[in-house]
N, CA, C and O of each residue as an XYZ file, in Angstrom:
908
protein
N     -19.811    -15.035     20.581
C     -18.192    -14.194     21.571
C     -17.256    -14.972     20.401
O     -17.485    -15.452     19.291
N     -16.073    -14.828     21.272
C     -14.242    -15.727     21.087
C     -14.964    -16.710     22.265
O     -15.894    -16.533     23.052
N     -13.882    -18.044     21.920
C     -13.685    -18.677     22.796
C     -12.590    -18.692     23.077
O     -11.719    -19.449     22.649
N     -12.429    -17.170     24.451
C     -11.171    -16.778     25.465
C     -10.251    -17.652     25.828
O      -9.184    -17.043     25.752
N     -10.016    -18.960     26.254
C      -9.869    -20.617     26.505
C      -8.902    -20.608     25.465
O      -7.696    -20.363     25.465
N      -9.735    -20.944     24.550
C      -8.787    -21.969     22.600
C      -8.108    -20.452     22.653
O      -6.884    -20.582     22.679
N      -8.420    -19.368     22.672
C      -7.750    -17.763     21.724
C      -6.077    -18.409     22.510
O      -5.071    -18.703     21.866
N      -6.264    -18.492     24.250
C      -5.465    -17.930     24.629
C      -4.031    -19.403     24.806
O      -2.812    -19.408     24.981
N      -4.953    -20.293     24.656
C      -4.081    -21.546     23.991
C      -3.730    -21.593     22.950
O      -2.991    -22.530     22.649
N      -4.053    -20.736     22.068
C      -3.335    -20.879     20.338
C      -2.404    -19.790     20.435
O      -1.625    -19.439     19.549
N      -2.516    -19.372     21.368
C      -1.636    -17.608     21.038
C      -0.123    -18.071     21.731
O       0.907    -17.639     21.213
N      -0.052    -19.037     23.014
C       0.573    -19.704     23.578
C       1.463    -20.807     22.593
O       2.616    -21.089     22.923
N       0.931    -21.322     21.539
C       1.028    -22.130     21.185
C       1.778    -21.522     19.975
O       2.439    -22.438     19.486
N       1.956    -20.445     19.319
C       2.128    -20.427     18.568
C       3.249    -19.389     18.208
O       3.783    -19.055     17.151
N       3.409    -18.949     19.757
C       4.564    -17.708     20.387
C       5.685    -19.172     20.508
O       6.775    -19.054     19.949
N       5.296    -20.826     21.416
C       6.168    -21.821     21.888
C       7.094    -22.027     19.963
O       8.225    -22.287     19.553
N       5.876    -21.743     19.421
C       6.278    -22.802     17.581
C       7.114    -21.663     16.657
O       7.619    -21.756     15.538
N       7.041    -20.576     17.592
C       8.203    -19.645     17.242
C       9.432    -19.577     17.332
O      10.392    -19.780     16.589
N       9.172    -19.095     18.900
C      10.436    -19.786     19.161
C      11.166    -20.779     19.166
O      12.321    -20.437     19.423
N      11.028    -22.196     18.956
C      10.754    -23.511     18.637
C      12.126    -23.470     16.683
O      13.222    -23.830     16.255
N      11.130    -22.904     16.388
C      11.277    -22.793     14.807
C      13.062    -21.856     14.616
O      13.948    -22.435     13.987
N      13.292    -20.629     15.158
C      14.175    -20.192     15.584
C      15.381    -20.905     16.262
O      16.361    -20.885     15.518
N      15.656    -21.673     17.729
C      16.282    -22.423     18.110
C      16.839    -23.575     17.028
O      17.990    -24.011     17.056
N      15.933    -23.938     16.184
C      15.929    -24.818     14.715
C      16.805    -24.602     13.942
O      17.379    -25.402     13.203
N      17.014    -23.124     14.108
C      17.621    -22.272     12.727
C      19.286    -22.496     13.471
O      20.273    -22.639     12.750
N      19.368    -22.496     14.880
C      20.594    -22.215     15.220
C      20.685    -21.131     16.048
O      21.841    -20.859     16.373
N      19.952    -20.532     16.425
C      19.883    -18.945     16.536
C      19.253    -19.586     18.422
O      18.713    -20.663     18.674
N      19.622    -18.377     19.471
C      19.502    -18.403     20.724
C      18.299    -17.363     21.143
O      17.826    -16.484     20.423
N      17.999    -17.625     22.231
C      16.045    -16.541     22.037
C      16.540    -16.727     23.896
O      16.888    -17.533     24.758
N      16.229    -15.276     23.608
C      16.050    -14.813     24.709
C      14.838    -13.957     24.947
O      14.506    -12.933     24.350
N      13.917    -14.919     26.478
C      12.675    -14.181     27.061
C      12.289    -12.390     27.250
O      12.822    -11.909     28.250
N      11.714    -11.716     26.680
C      11.975    -10.534     27.460
C      10.800    -10.355     27.552
O      10.634     -9.611     26.585
N       9.838    -10.478     27.995
C       8.080    -10.243     28.031
C       7.993    -11.337     29.238
O       7.083    -12.165     29.224
N       9.423    -11.312     30.778
C       8.741    -12.232     31.769
C       8.315    -11.907     32.779
O       8.074    -12.740     33.653
N       8.041    -10.235     32.991
C       7.091     -9.305     34.017
C       5.730     -9.411     33.676
O       5.180     -8.449     33.139
N       5.233    -10.240     33.867
C       3.540     -9.960     33.216
C       3.197     -9.034     33.496
O       3.004     -8.397     32.460
N       3.065     -8.712     33.969
C       3.388     -7.047     34.525
C       3.543     -6.189     33.176
O       2.646     -5.560     32.615
N       4.336     -6.259     32.944
C       5.359     -5.057     31.501
C       4.401     -5.505     30.666
O       3.532     -6.111     31.292
N       4.214     -5.454     29.554
C       4.098     -5.368     28.161
C       4.947     -5.853     27.498
O       4.665     -5.133     26.541
N       5.818     -6.482     27.099
C       6.951     -5.928     26.742
C       7.096     -7.299     25.050
O       6.508     -8.360     25.257
N       7.691     -7.193     23.865
C       7.518     -7.970     23.050
C       8.612     -9.267     23.612
O       9.675     -9.306     24.232
N       7.504    -10.439     22.892
C       8.570    -11.813     23.792
C      10.132    -12.210     23.469
O      10.675    -13.112     24.107
N      10.776    -11.528     22.504
C      12.276    -11.950     22.691
C      13.364    -11.117     22.064
O      13.653    -10.287     21.202
N      13.589    -11.529     22.600
C      15.263    -10.914     21.520
C      16.163    -12.400     20.888
O      16.585    -13.224     21.699
N      16.338    -12.560     19.628
C      16.848    -13.528     19.288
C      18.420    -13.268     18.192
O      18.524    -12.470     17.261
N      19.264    -14.043     18.608
C      21.066    -13.354     17.745
C      21.169    -14.441     17.903
O      20.765    -15.249     18.740
N      21.895    -14.474     16.824
C      23.423    -15.289     16.442
C      24.117    -15.662     17.737
O      24.345    -14.844     18.628
N      24.526    -17.297     17.801
C      24.760    -17.718     18.924
C      26.558    -16.990     18.922
O      27.398    -16.565     18.128
N      26.327    -17.267     20.640
C      27.905    -16.529     21.321
C      27.935    -15.240     20.751
O      28.913    -14.703     21.270
N      27.236    -14.193     19.722
C      27.100    -13.299     19.014
C      25.861    -12.122     19.512
O      25.189    -11.665     18.588
N      25.635    -11.766     20.534
C      24.340    -10.795     20.845
C      24.507     -9.120     20.395
O      24.044     -8.098     20.902
N      25.537     -9.392     19.005
C      26.014     -7.934     18.569
C      24.921     -8.181     17.208
O      24.535     -7.355     16.381
N      24.590     -9.681     17.337
C      23.752     -9.465     15.664
C      22.382    -10.473     16.004
O      22.076    -11.657     16.149
N      21.894     -9.308     16.014
C      20.021    -10.079     16.368
C      18.621     -9.311     16.153
O      18.745     -8.670     15.110
N      17.552     -9.139     16.612
C      16.288     -8.624     16.430
C      15.310     -9.160     17.845
O      15.151    -10.279     18.333
N      14.777     -7.831     18.212
C      13.546     -8.435     18.951
C      12.164     -8.894     18.022
O      11.608     -8.542     16.982
N      12.051     -9.572     18.742
C      10.326    -10.218     17.968
C       9.504    -10.268     18.642
O       9.828    -10.938     19.622
N       8.146     -9.778     18.721
C       6.846     -9.895     19.059
C       5.884    -10.715     17.864
O       5.856    -10.269     16.718
N       4.938    -12.212     18.325
C       4.468    -12.330     17.937
C       3.059    -12.681     18.327
O       2.910    -13.384     19.327
N       2.043    -12.286     17.676
C       0.902    -11.841     17.302
C      -0.184    -11.807     16.919
O      -0.474    -10.711     16.439
N      -1.289    -12.839     16.900
C      -2.066    -13.741     16.629
C      -3.701    -12.478     17.051
O      -4.189    -11.835     17.981
N      -4.020    -12.953     14.949
C      -4.520    -11.668     14.726
C      -6.382    -12.935     14.599
O      -6.693    -13.436     13.519
N      -7.022    -13.098     15.552
C      -7.584    -13.931     14.966
C      -9.524    -13.452     15.301
O     -10.437    -14.015     15.905
N      -9.433    -12.502     14.733
C     -10.253    -12.072     13.829
C     -11.018    -10.973     13.142
O     -11.091     -9.879     13.703
N     -11.480    -11.129     12.206
C     -11.202    -10.153     10.299
C     -12.716     -9.288     11.580
O     -12.982     -8.398     10.772
N     -13.428     -9.071     12.450
C     -13.907     -7.709     12.704
C     -15.468     -8.882     13.364
O     -15.402    -10.111     13.343
N     -16.405     -8.281     13.753
C     -17.716     -8.092     14.315
C     -19.208     -8.149     13.666
O     -19.548     -7.104     13.112
N     -19.992     -9.041     13.656
C     -21.127     -8.955     12.966
C     -22.315     -8.873     14.824
O     -22.323     -9.247     15.997
N     -23.509     -7.676     13.238
C     -24.794     -8.202     14.102
C     -24.686     -7.607     16.127
O     -24.962     -8.181     17.180
N     -23.897     -5.587     15.621
C     -23.479     -5.450     17.499
C     -22.825     -6.086     18.039
O     -23.147     -6.089     19.227
N     -21.187     -7.297     17.636
C     -20.732     -7.840     18.663
C     -21.373     -8.504     18.946
O     -21.175     -8.577     20.158
N     -22.339     -9.346     18.637
C     -22.941    -10.732     18.388
C     -21.826    -11.570     18.389
O     -21.074    -11.966     19.280
N     -21.884    -11.725     17.342
C     -20.718    -12.906     16.314
C     -19.135    -12.420     16.098
O     -19.475    -11.343     15.608
N     -18.015    -12.366     16.078
C     -16.549    -13.155     15.929
C     -16.827    -13.452     13.755
O     -17.344    -14.364     13.110
N     -16.183    -12.190     13.377
C     -15.412    -13.685     12.525
C     -14.064    -14.314     12.505
O     -12.876    -14.138     12.235
N     -15.203    -15.388     13.075
C     -13.718    -15.930     13.593
C     -13.628    -17.521     13.597
O     -14.584    -17.918     14.263
N     -13.110    -18.262     13.275
C     -13.063    -19.914     13.549
C     -12.712    -19.887     15.425
O     -12.088    -20.835     15.904
N     -12.938    -19.331     15.861
C     -12.540    -18.953     17.160
C     -13.900    -18.613     17.750
O     -13.968    -18.821     18.961
N     -14.922    -18.171     17.212
C     -16.304    -18.066     17.086
C     -17.134    -19.588     17.096
O     -17.529    -20.149     16.074
N     -17.266    -20.009     18.224
C     -17.912    -20.903     18.173
C     -19.544    -20.791     17.603
O     -20.169    -21.824     17.361
N     -20.051    -19.673     17.451
C     -21.435    -19.332     17.379
C     -22.041    -18.883     16.063
O     -23.169    -18.886     15.570
N     -20.497    -18.392     15.600
C     -20.756    -18.149     14.140
C     -21.770    -18.937     12.761
O     -22.604    -18.599     11.921
N     -21.018    -20.203     13.234
C     -21.758    -21.275     12.299
C     -23.592    -21.601     12.478
O     -24.280    -22.538     12.073
N     -23.969    -20.231     13.347
C     -25.506    -20.552     13.602
C     -25.885    -19.461     13.669
O     -26.926    -19.134     14.238
N     -24.430    -18.035     12.602
C     -25.801    -16.946     12.418
C     -26.371    -17.733     11.099
O     -25.800    -18.496     10.320
N     -27.908    -17.185     11.161
C     -28.147    -17.508      9.922
C     -28.977    -16.058      9.137
O     -30.074    -15.647      9.514
N     -28.141    -15.417      7.954
C     -28.296    -14.626      8.006
C     -27.945    -14.246      6.515
O     -28.139    -13.033      6.441
N     -27.575    -14.658      5.459
C     -27.351    -15.599      4.238
C     -25.311    -14.697      5.081
O     -24.669    -14.520      6.116
N     -25.304    -14.510      3.774
C     -23.379    -13.983      3.567
C     -23.154    -12.562      4.201
O     -23.947    -11.629      4.076
N     -22.398    -12.535      4.645
C     -21.301    -11.247      4.862
C     -20.146    -10.959      4.175
O     -19.456    -11.841      3.664
N     -19.785     -9.325      4.108
C     -18.599     -8.868      4.055
C     -17.305     -8.415      5.556
O     -17.473     -7.882      6.653
N     -16.398     -8.823      5.023
C     -16.014     -8.282      6.467
C     -14.719     -7.881      5.754
O     -14.606     -8.032      4.538
N     -13.371     -7.173      6.805
C     -12.115     -6.740      6.621
C     -11.395     -6.533      7.378
O     -11.447     -5.521      8.077
N      -9.796     -8.127      7.548
C      -8.735     -7.699      8.809
C      -8.094     -7.029      8.589
O      -7.027     -7.201      9.178
N      -8.147     -5.664      7.552
C      -7.001     -4.910      7.603
C      -6.870     -4.053      8.572
O      -5.851     -3.364      8.517
N      -7.938     -3.790      9.879
C      -7.916     -2.327     10.653
C      -7.091     -3.045     12.330
O      -6.425     -2.560     13.245
N      -7.856     -4.963     11.841
C      -6.944     -5.933     12.800
C      -5.970     -6.171     13.323
O      -5.441     -6.318     14.425
N      -5.734     -6.192     11.756
C      -4.335     -6.587     11.761
C      -2.920     -5.462     12.053
O      -1.779     -5.572     12.503
N      -4.062     -4.025     11.321
C      -2.829     -3.117     11.310
C      -2.591     -2.347     13.188
O      -1.736     -1.652     13.738
N      -3.791     -2.939     13.562
C      -4.061     -2.587     14.981
C      -3.194     -4.104     15.973
O      -2.916     -3.928     17.159
N      -3.037     -4.772     15.635
C      -1.633     -5.724     16.577
C      -0.517     -5.524     15.765
O       0.132     -6.569     15.799
N      -0.039     -4.799     15.138
C       1.143     -3.914     14.615
C       1.327     -2.686     15.585
O       2.395     -2.183     15.932
N       0.231     -2.367     15.895
C       0.597     -0.556     16.185
C       0.590     -0.599     17.792
O       1.116      0.202     18.564
N      -0.538     -2.362     18.232
C       0.313     -2.577     19.903
C       1.461     -3.367     20.323
O       2.116     -3.401     21.365
N       1.539     -4.200     18.851
C       3.774     -4.489     19.092
C       4.743     -3.367     19.148
O       5.862     -3.399     19.659
N       3.999     -2.087     18.387
C       5.084     -0.967     18.975
C       4.975     -1.047     20.158
O       5.863     -1.340     20.959
N       4.010     -0.823     20.345
C       3.759      0.440     21.926
C       4.586     -0.550     22.958
O       5.090     -0.095     23.985
N       4.673     -1.818     22.626
C       5.613     -2.436     23.423
C       7.235     -2.413     23.696
O       8.022     -2.102     24.589
N       7.233     -2.847     22.595
C       8.822     -2.317     21.520
C       9.260     -1.161     22.233
O      10.390     -1.036     22.706
N       7.783      0.191     22.341
C       8.569      1.756     22.552
C       8.916      1.508     24.294
O      10.030      1.793     24.734
N       8.071      1.076     24.983
C       7.977      0.755     26.156
C       9.509     -0.269     26.474
O      10.350      0.101     27.294
N       9.609     -1.218     25.884
C      11.271     -1.410     26.098
C      12.354     -1.007     25.703
O      13.380     -1.663     25.882
N      12.333      0.141     25.095
C      12.962      0.555     24.440
C      13.946      1.863     25.529
O      15.130      2.132     25.730
N      12.456      2.425     26.042
C      12.367      3.638     26.806
C      13.354      3.014     28.595
O      14.173      3.630     29.277
N      12.864      1.857     28.745
C      13.846      0.772     29.620
C      15.033      0.620     29.530
O      15.861      1.163     30.261
N      15.272     -0.155     28.600
C      16.510     -0.640     28.295
C      17.138     -0.107     26.737
O      17.165     -0.802     25.722
N      17.449      0.802     26.819
C      17.758      1.604     25.010
C      18.606      1.388     24.063
O      18.620      1.952     22.969
N      19.843     -0.002     24.717
C      20.049     -1.043     24.519
C      19.878     -1.625     23.101
O      20.718     -1.911     22.248
N      18.052     -1.743     23.110
C      17.864     -2.783     22.379
C      17.642     -1.801     20.873
O      17.823     -2.405     19.816
N      17.341     -0.638     20.819
C      16.769      0.191     19.901
C      17.527      0.774     18.537
O      17.358      1.735     17.786
N      18.793     -0.744     18.672
C      19.622     -0.024     17.200
C      19.906     -1.416     17.110
O      21.081     -1.666     16.841
N      18.837     -2.785     17.326
C      18.230     -3.313     16.639
C      16.450     -3.547     15.587
O      15.311     -3.114     15.765
N      16.951     -4.244     14.770
C      15.262     -4.831     14.231
C      14.735     -4.846     15.159
O      15.242     -4.893     16.279
N      12.961     -4.788     14.731
C      11.769     -4.926     15.669
C      11.049     -5.923     14.492
O      10.409     -5.098     13.840
N      10.867     -6.922     14.022
C      10.433     -7.983     13.765
C       8.825     -8.778     14.343
O       8.821     -9.729     15.125
N       7.530     -8.133     13.751
C       6.563     -8.375     14.701
C       6.243    -10.175     13.316
O       6.428    -10.157     12.099
N       5.712    -11.525     14.252
C       5.959    -13.051     13.528
C       3.749    -12.538     13.986
O       3.185    -12.142     15.006
N       3.339    -12.824     12.771
C       1.945    -12.678     12.732
C       1.476    -13.991     12.494
O       2.034    -14.568     11.561
N       0.354    -14.779     13.264
C      -0.419    -15.379     12.676
C      -2.390    -15.134     12.850
O      -3.307    -14.898     13.637
N      -2.094    -15.364     11.698
C      -4.204    -15.199     11.193
C      -4.628    -16.312     11.092
O      -4.327    -17.468     10.797
N      -5.978    -15.211     11.646
C      -7.028    -16.827     12.023
C      -7.272    -16.991     10.153
O      -6.965    -16.017      9.466
N      -7.734    -18.049      9.584
C      -8.652    -18.086      8.098
C      -9.619    -16.773      8.296
O      -8.962    -16.390      9.263
N     -10.428    -15.972      8.203
C     -10.858    -14.706      7.948
C     -10.086    -13.721      8.610
O     -10.648    -12.630      8.713
N      -9.130    -13.798      9.012
C      -8.311    -12.256      9.076
C      -7.142    -12.742      8.190
O      -6.119    -12.270      8.687
N      -6.833    -13.495      7.070
C      -5.806    -13.738      6.678
C      -5.068    -13.109      4.930
O      -4.705    -13.584      3.854
N      -5.231    -11.320      5.856
C      -4.936    -10.554      4.547
C      -3.726    -10.568      4.585
O      -3.735     -9.954      3.519
N      -2.034    -10.750      4.918
C      -1.180    -10.599      5.060
C      -0.518     -9.930      3.781
O       0.551     -9.320      3.807
N      -1.351    -10.143      2.598
C      -0.672    -10.442      1.288
C      -0.376     -8.754      1.113
O       0.578     -8.266      0.507
N      -1.837     -7.759      2.056
C      -2.538     -6.420      1.739
C      -2.148     -5.553      2.529
O      -2.664     -4.440      2.634
N      -0.545     -6.246      3.614
C       0.044     -5.086      4.076
C       0.933     -4.315      3.412
O       2.042     -4.676      3.018
N       0.317     -2.994      3.261
C       1.804     -2.155      2.632
C       3.286     -1.925      3.255
O       3.632     -1.877      4.435
N       4.004     -1.805      2.127
C       5.430     -2.015      2.220
C       5.602     -1.167      3.018
O       6.585     -1.535      3.662
N       5.347     -0.477      3.298
C       6.199      0.634      4.229
C       5.283      0.379      5.630
O       5.378      1.249      6.496
N       4.326     -0.876      5.908
C       3.868     -1.713      6.864
C       3.304     -0.292      7.576
O       3.601      0.103      8.703
N       2.401      0.373      6.599
C       0.735      1.717      7.662
C       2.067      3.022      7.827
O       1.863      3.875      8.691
N       2.855      3.082      7.322
C       3.814      4.334      7.563
C       4.515      4.417      9.364
O       4.649      5.350     10.156
N       4.884      2.667      9.439
C       5.632      2.758     11.202
C       6.982      2.029     10.514
O       7.099      1.046      9.783
N       8.195      3.218     11.244
C       9.858      2.633     10.222
C      10.541      2.003     11.265
O      11.304      1.065     11.035
N      10.340      2.425     12.378
C      10.421      1.551     13.936
C      10.096     -0.005     13.613
O      10.853     -0.821     14.139
N       8.679     -0.668     12.516
C       8.739     -1.890     12.403
C       9.869     -2.218     11.295
O       9.695     -1.601     10.244
N      10.595     -2.769     11.317
C      11.327     -3.269     10.697
C      10.966     -4.624      9.241
O      11.472     -4.445      8.133
N      10.412     -5.385      9.414
C       9.394     -6.453      8.880
C       8.715     -7.033     10.214
O       8.903     -6.934     11.426
N       7.436     -7.977      8.975
C       6.304     -8.536      9.612
C       5.820     -9.750      8.635
O       5.193     -9.711      7.577
N       6.406    -10.970      9.474
C       6.458    -12.524      9.295
C       5.384    -13.218      9.258
O       4.574    -13.066     10.172
N       5.107    -14.165      8.178
C       3.356    -15.440      9.150
C       4.723    -16.778      7.912
O       5.169    -16.718      6.766
N       4.833    -17.649      8.951
C       4.738    -18.902      9.056
C       4.200    -19.290      8.000
O       2.994    -19.234      8.240
N       4.450    -19.926      6.197
C       4.617    -20.543      5.975
C       4.366    -21.942      5.420
O       5.349    -22.046      4.687
N       3.867    -22.792      5.324
C       3.941    -24.063      5.349
C       3.633    -25.199      4.010
O       3.073    -24.875      2.963
N       3.973    -26.112      4.226
C       4.180    -27.165      2.757
C       4.310    -26.098      1.180
O       3.589    -26.613      0.325
N       5.057    -24.742      0.606
C       5.207    -23.993      0.192
C       5.604    -24.933     -1.589
O       5.390    -24.641     -2.765
N       6.218    -26.046     -0.916
C       6.798    -26.404     -2.317
C       5.980    -27.718     -2.674
O       6.055    -28.337     -3.735
N       5.315    -27.972     -1.756
C       4.592    -29.180     -2.144
C       3.004    -28.522     -2.962
O       2.365    -29.351     -3.608
N       2.698    -27.711     -2.922
C       1.466    -26.982     -3.333
C       1.787    -26.481     -4.626
O       1.269    -26.908     -5.658
N       2.488    -25.739     -4.584
C       3.998    -25.706     -6.061
C       3.915    -26.588     -6.644
O       3.407    -26.276     -7.721
N       4.180    -27.909     -6.583
C       4.507    -28.750     -7.363
C       3.165    -29.827     -7.556
O       3.478    -30.651     -8.415
N       1.930    -30.052     -7.089
C       0.661    -30.268     -7.411
C      -0.125    -29.330     -8.088
O      -1.226    -29.576     -8.581
N       0.440    -28.277     -8.106
C       0.048    -26.870     -8.926
C      -0.175    -27.368    -10.398
O      -1.053    -27.291    -11.258
N       1.205    -27.975    -10.230
C       1.642    -28.125    -11.995
C       1.309    -29.849    -12.888
O       1.860    -30.221    -13.924
N       0.578    -30.391    -12.320
C      -0.179    -31.897    -12.229
C      -1.426    -31.729    -12.942
O      -2.283    -31.091    -12.332
N      -1.680    -32.095    -13.929
C      -2.659    -31.666    -14.753
C      -4.235    -32.694    -13.911
O      -3.981    -33.553    -13.067
N      -5.399    -32.462    -14.237
C      -6.361    -32.703    -13.487
C      -6.391    -34.474    -13.282
O      -6.668    -35.122    -12.273
N      -5.944    -34.998    -14.821
C      -5.784    -36.710    -15.041
C      -5.002    -36.894    -14.079
O      -5.399    -37.161    -12.945
N      -3.973    -36.793    -14.358
C      -3.189    -37.037    -13.312
C      -3.166    -36.410    -11.212
O      -2.601    -37.084    -10.351
N      -3.638    -35.558    -11.019
C      -4.423    -35.578     -9.697
C      -5.113    -36.621     -9.231
O      -5.092    -37.108     -8.100
N      -6.164    -37.158    -10.846
C      -7.033    -37.625     -9.730
C      -6.615    -39.204     -9.595
O      -7.087    -39.881     -8.681
N      -5.769    -39.716    -10.488
C      -4.694    -41.035    -10.817
C      -4.029    -40.970     -9.403
O      -4.044    -42.123     -8.972
N      -3.591    -40.331     -8.709
C      -2.719    -40.232     -7.528
C      -3.511    -40.227     -7.069
O      -3.217    -41.109     -6.262
N      -4.947    -39.817     -6.686
C      -6.060    -39.796     -5.924
C      -6.154    -41.186     -5.755
O      -6.032    -41.809     -4.700
N      -6.351    -41.564     -6.732
C      -6.976    -42.946     -6.525
C      -5.681    -44.194     -6.230
O      -5.939    -45.338     -5.856
N      -4.456    -43.734     -6.461
C      -3.319    -44.718     -5.636
C      -3.101    -45.873     -7.136
O      -2.725    -47.044     -7.088
N      -3.633    -44.740     -8.889
C      -3.388    -45.294     -9.891
C      -2.185    -44.683    -10.102
O      -2.111    -44.955    -11.301
N      -1.513    -44.271     -9.953
C       0.101    -42.947    -10.052
C       0.732    -42.527     -9.140
O       0.204    -41.593     -8.537
N       2.049    -42.993     -8.663
C       2.744    -42.616     -8.044
C       3.561    -40.665     -7.925
O       4.018    -40.210     -6.877
N       3.545    -40.365     -8.446
C       3.745    -39.112     -8.188
C       4.698    -38.405     -7.186
O       4.097    -37.878     -6.250
N       6.266    -38.253     -7.171
C       7.425    -37.435     -5.776
C       6.494    -36.113     -5.395
O       5.971    -35.311     -6.168
N       6.462    -36.160     -3.851
C       5.988    -35.189     -3.393
C       7.115    -34.181     -2.597
O       7.808    -34.491     -1.629
N       7.096    -33.598     -2.917
C       8.890    -32.628     -1.786
C       8.033    -32.897     -0.192
O       6.825    -32.711     -0.041
N       8.979    -33.364      0.880
C       8.712    -33.381      1.950
C       8.137    -31.897      3.312
O       8.774    -30.921      3.709
N       7.236    -32.201      3.533
C       6.748    -30.556      3.864
C       7.763    -29.600      4.750
O       8.518    -30.156      5.549
N       7.785    -27.928      4.587
C       8.685    -27.317      4.873
C       8.327    -26.505      5.954
O       7.226    -26.855      6.378
N       8.910    -25.352      6.716
C       8.374    -24.450      7.191
C       9.391    -23.431      7.325
O      10.516    -23.426      7.824
N       8.430    -22.270      6.534
C       9.695    -21.013      6.313
C       8.369    -19.936      6.407
O       7.142    -19.867      6.340
N       9.793    -19.047      6.644
C       9.111    -17.898      6.848
C       8.791    -16.579      6.210
O       9.665    -15.730      6.386
N       7.416    -16.086      5.289
C       7.387    -15.288      4.783
C       7.283    -14.035      5.437
O       6.878    -13.746      6.562
N       7.723    -13.361      4.522
C       8.816    -11.919      4.729
C       8.470    -10.628      3.894
O       8.932    -10.469      2.763
N       7.300     -9.341      4.747
C       7.392     -8.124      4.401
C       8.113     -7.483      5.008
O       7.748     -7.235      6.157
N       9.651     -6.834      4.479
C      10.527     -5.899      5.229
C      10.109     -4.651      4.157
O       9.922     -4.432      2.961
N      10.103     -3.881      5.729
C       9.773     -2.373      5.683
C      10.245     -1.448      4.302
O      11.163     -2.052      3.747
N       9.946     -0.330      3.669
C      10.472     -0.178      2.693
C      11.167      0.692      3.130
O      11.825      1.331      2.309
N      11.293      1.083      4.766
C      11.565      2.648      4.799
C      11.862      2.472      6.021
O      11.187      3.191      6.758
N      12.897      1.541      6.764
C      12.840      0.627      7.826
C      14.038      1.846      9.079
O      15.209      1.925      8.707
N      13.765      2.422     10.021
C      14.701      2.764     10.981
C      15.854      1.121     10.996
O      16.586      1.034     10.011
N      15.909      0.514     11.544
C      16.974     -0.338     11.102
C      16.532     -1.515     10.113
O      15.395     -1.963     10.260
N      17.310     -2.014      9.170
C      16.522     -2.824      8.561
C      16.755     -4.119      8.608
O      17.958     -4.305      8.425
N      16.095     -5.251      8.788
C      15.758     -6.987      8.606
C      16.699     -7.629      7.043
O      16.457     -7.810      5.850
N      18.011     -7.814      8.137
C      18.390     -9.370      7.430
C      18.114    -10.511      6.902
O      18.956    -11.397      6.750
N      16.882    -10.603      6.562
C      16.389    -11.973      7.178
C      17.584    -13.674      6.563
O      17.916    -14.790      6.961
N      17.745    -12.866      5.565
C      18.862    -14.820      4.836
C      19.506    -14.752      6.396
O      19.634    -15.843      6.951
N      20.005    -13.304      7.295
C      21.494    -13.157      8.159
C      20.313    -14.937      9.279
O      20.774    -16.077      9.326
N      19.144    -14.589      9.832
C      19.130    -15.654     10.392
C      17.773    -16.375      9.849
O      17.300    -17.183     10.648
N      17.377    -16.286      9.157
C      16.566    -17.383      8.052
C      16.991    -18.059      7.302
O      17.936    -17.768      6.568
N      16.412    -19.084      7.313
C      16.517    -20.438      5.989
C      15.322    -20.183      5.351
O      14.131    -20.103      5.653
N      16.439    -20.020      3.779
C      15.044    -20.272      2.861
C      14.128    -19.371      2.791
O      13.126    -19.537      2.096
N      14.405    -17.988      3.699
C      12.854    -16.784      3.737
C      12.306    -17.278      2.390
O      12.604    -18.145      1.568
N      11.039    -15.995      2.591
C      10.374    -15.584      1.313
C       9.937    -14.383      0.886
O       8.728    -14.187      1.007
N      10.720    -13.366      0.331
C      10.617    -12.293      0.632
C       9.944    -11.482     -0.289
O      10.024    -11.539     -1.517
N       9.326    -10.780      0.344
C       7.614    -10.006     -0.352
C       8.535     -9.426     -1.118
O       8.759     -9.950     -2.209
N       9.561     -7.758     -0.580
C       9.513     -6.823     -1.200
C      11.150     -6.543     -0.427
O      11.463     -6.857      0.721
N      11.980     -5.890     -1.422
C      13.389     -5.967     -1.869
C      13.592     -4.423     -1.482
O      12.976     -3.563     -2.110
N      14.731     -3.980     -0.120
C      14.968     -2.668      0.143
C      15.927     -2.441     -1.065
O      16.685     -3.288     -1.536
N      15.716     -0.747     -1.623
C      15.774      0.473     -2.618
C      17.986     -0.266     -2.112
O      18.794     -0.908     -2.784
N      18.028      0.108     -1.208
C      19.315     -0.564     -1.206
C      20.001     -2.068     -1.760
O      19.560     -3.209     -1.620
N      20.993     -1.686     -2.298
C      21.192     -3.961     -2.420
C      22.185     -3.726     -1.848
O      23.031     -4.558     -2.176
N      22.680     -2.799     -0.924
C      24.058     -3.578      0.547
C      22.728     -3.863      1.420
O      22.231     -2.976      0.727
N      21.961     -4.149      2.049
C      21.320     -4.480      2.885
C      19.677     -5.264      1.907
O      18.467     -5.153      2.106
N      19.996     -5.552      1.509
C      18.804     -6.685      1.136
C      18.980     -7.946      0.810
O      18.592     -8.505     -0.216
N      19.697     -8.483      1.882
C      19.987     -9.776      2.366
C      19.263    -10.825      3.242
O      19.806    -11.901      3.492
């Protein structure tokens, strides 16, 4: 079974991390889910001194790709018992788990705009943290499961430039670097958002208006709104 306390700690840590990145970008962040009795998206993120330029944001942690053996084990790094399972390999799919989390986020957004319709005009963005076994971000459909109110889905991408640079090295170069016989310039670690924008959104998300050097996976058909 999942270590629920560890999951809760990791979820809160992730939420704070996302909030901190937005603030480093010079954005303002209003917390929307102050009342724990009502499920609402986490943040309203907006340009400094300009609340007309913003987006609603919910953070979701997909901790498991599913269960095995009638629910006895979770396919997750947060199930300490998974490593004890002695039945050989297994197959799993995280597609349903990701879809469910996105649908859950949508229900929170819909509850928000029912109470506060002024948020209806803003894009709604879901930021995902995916467990190792649940990392199927690249397989989310470009229409985000046919949910047009979800403007975009994002995840944090770390050290992409480092990975790209190291991929250019030969095996001999890599070996020499590891052995300390060769010095190679490695880019500093970066933190960027990988963004999947809905191909048919109610409110388009103009990622580059808010994020620094985002990795955009799909562009909108209208080039005027593809920033």
